[in-house]
C-alpha positions as CSV (number, residue, x, y, z in Angstrom):
1,X,0.5,-11.2,10.4
2,X,-2.3,-9.1,8.9
3,X,-3.4,-10.0,5.4
4,X,-5.7,-8.0,3.0
5,X,-6.6,-9.0,-0.5
6,X,-8.4,-7.1,-3.2
7,X,-9.1,-7.7,-6.9
8,X,-8.4,-4.7,-9.1
9,X,-9.7,-4.2,-12.6
10,X,-6.3,-3.5,-14.2
11,X,-3.1,-5.3,-15.1
12,X,-0.3,-6.2,-12.7
13,X,1.9,-3.7,-14.6
14,X,-0.6,-0.9,-13.8
15,X,-0.3,-1.8,-10.1
16,X,3.5,-1.8,-10.3
17,X,3.4,1.6,-12.1
18,X,1.9,3.0,-8.9
19,X,4.2,1.1,-6.6
20,X,7.2,2.1,-8.7
21,X,6.5,5.8,-8.4
22,X,7.9,6.7,-5.0
23,X,6.4,10.2,-5.0
24,X,3.0,8.5,-4.9
25,X,3.7,6.7,-1.7
26,X,1.7,9.0,0.6
27,X,-1.3,8.9,-1.7
28,X,-1.9,5.2,-1.2
29,X,-0.1,4.4,2.1
30,X,-2.3,5.2,5.1
31,X,-0.4,7.2,7.7
32,X,2.3,8.5,5.3
33,X,1.8,12.2,5.0
34,X,4.5,13.6,2.7
35,X,7.6,12.6,0.7
36,X,10.9,14.2,1.4
37,X,13.1,12.3,-1.1
38,X,12.9,9.3,-3.5
39,X,16.0,7.3,-4.3
40,X,16.7,7.5,-8.1
41,X,16.9,3.7,-8.2
42,X,13.4,3.2,-6.6
43,X,12.0,0.5,-6.5
44,X,15.3,-1.4,-6.9
45,X,16.5,-3.6,-4.0
46,X,17.9,-1.5,-1.1
47,X,16.6,1.7,-2.6
48,X,14.9,4.1,-0.1
49,X,12.0,6.5,0.3
50,X,12.4,9.3,2.7
51,X,8.9,10.1,4.1
52,X,7.1,11.5,7.0
53,X,4.1,10.0,8.9
54,X,1.6,11.6,11.2
55,X,-0.3,14.8,11.1
56,X,1.1,18.3,11.4
57,X,2.5,19.5,13.8
58,X,3.4,16.0,15.0
59,X,5.3,14.6,12.0
60,X,8.0,12.0,12.2
61,X,10.6,11.7,9.5
62,X,11.6,8.2,8.6
63,X,12.1,5.9,5.6
64,X,11.0,2.8,3.7
65,X,13.5,0.4,2.2
66,X,13.0,-2.2,-0.5
67,X,14.1,-5.6,0.8
68,X,13.3,-7.4,-2.5
69,X,11.4,-6.8,-5.7
70,X,10.2,-8.9,-8.6
71,X,8.1,-6.7,-10.8
72,X,5.3,-7.0,-11.5
73,X,4.8,-9.9,-9.0
74,X,6.1,-8.8,-5.6
75,X,7.7,-6.1,-3.6
76,X,8.9,-6.5,0.0
77,X,9.3,-3.3,2.0
78,X,10.8,-2.5,5.4
79,X,8.7,0.4,6.6
80,X,10.3,2.3,9.4
81,X,8.2,4.5,11.7
82,X,10.2,5.2,14.8
83,X,9.5,5.5,17.7
84,X,6.8,2.9,16.9
85,X,9.2,0.5,15.2
86,X,9.5,-1.2,11.9
87,X,7.3,-3.4,9.8
88,X,7.8,-5.8,6.9
89,X,5.2,-5.3,4.2
90,X,4.9,-7.9,1.4
91,X,2.8,-6.8,-1.6
92,X,2.0,-9.7,-4.0
93,X,0.5,-8.8,-7.4
94,X,-1.0,-11.7,-9.4
95,X,-2.9,-11.7,-12.7
96,X,-6.4,-13.3,-12.5
97,X,-9.3,-13.5,-14.8
98,X,-10.6,-9.9,-15.3
99,X,-7.8,-8.2,-13.5
100,X,-5.2,-8.5,-10.8
101,X,-5.3,-9.8,-7.2
102,X,-3.2,-7.7,-4.8
103,X,-2.4,-9.0,-1.3
104,X,-0.7,-7.0,1.4
105,X,0.8,-8.8,4.4
106,X,2.3,-6.8,7.2
107,X,3.8,-7.5,10.5
108,X,5.8,-5.6,13.1
109,X,9.4,-6.8,13.1
110,X,11.2,-4.5,15.6
111,X,10.4,-1.9,18.2
112,X,7.5,-1.5,20.5
113,X,5.0,-2.6,17.9
114,X,6.2,-6.2,18.3
115,X,4.8,-6.3,21.8
116,X,1.3,-5.3,20.9
117,X,-0.9,-8.4,21.2
118,X,-1.2,-10.0,17.8
119,X,-5.0,-9.9,17.6
120,X,-5.0,-6.2,18.4
121,X,-2.2,-5.4,15.9
122,X,-3.7,-7.5,13.2
123,X,-7.1,-5.8,13.6
124,X,-5.5,-2.3,13.3
125,X,-3.3,-3.3,10.4
126,X,-6.2,-5.0,8.6
127,X,-8.3,-1.8,8.8
128,X,-5.3,0.3,7.7
129,X,-4.3,-1.9,4.8
130,X,-7.9,-2.3,3.7
131,X,-7.9,1.5,3.1
132,X,-4.4,1.3,1.6
133,X,-5.7,-1.2,-1.0
134,X,-8.8,1.0,-1.6
135,X,-6.4,4.0,-2.4
136,X,-4.2,1.8,-4.5
137,X,-7.2,0.7,-6.5
138,X,-8.1,4.3,-7.3
139,X,-4.6,5.0,-8.6
140,X,-4.0,1.7,-10.5
141,X,-7.5,1.6,-12.0
142,X,-7.5,5.2,-12.9
143,X,-6.8,4.6,-16.6
144,X,-9.7,2.1,-16.7
145,X,-12.0,4.7,-15.2
146,X,-10.9,7.2,-17.8
147,X,-11.8,4.7,-20.5
148,X,-15.3,4.3,-19.0
149,X,-14.6,1.1,-17.0
150,X,-14.9,2.6,-13.6
151,X,-12.9,1.8,-10.5
152,X,-13.7,-0.9,-8.0
153,X,-13.2,1.7,-5.3
154,X,-16.0,3.9,-6.8
155,X,-18.4,1.0,-6.6
156,X,-17.9,0.4,-2.9
157,X,-20.8,1.7,-1.0
158,X,-22.7,2.7,-4.1
159,X,-26.4,2.1,-3.9
160,X,-27.7,-1.0,-5.7
161,X,-30.5,-0.8,-8.3
162,X,-33.1,-1.4,-5.6
163,X,-31.8,1.5,-3.4
164,X,-31.7,4.1,-6.1
């Protein structure tokens, strides 16, 4: 199972505001390219997002379903992406000093993805979910950046004082 963790400089509620807006899904989930429909009950248990993944002209329509949710602490998703299969994605959101710790755990649970050797799948998912957390940081920390706090995503790769 792939695990990624990132500290965000915002509240858990700010993170869940992003997770709770289904129309934002393709802005933070790597691979999702567009939304087709969002269940009015999103992110309630068993609610669904209708999305597409891939790049035009090779787009595949599928869905993501909420298996369980406990805002602002956790959401468990069943992300479908056939013909590749399905994955269980657990997003834990925990308050810590100075912000929020967000952890994404993902594993293939059905379809051909289950047969990819674990070290290879974990490496791919780790890269993908690192970028997913980077994007989530931009969105969830956006208010802090507007207030002059800056986003952690902005500081990644920024030159240090000695390099300027």
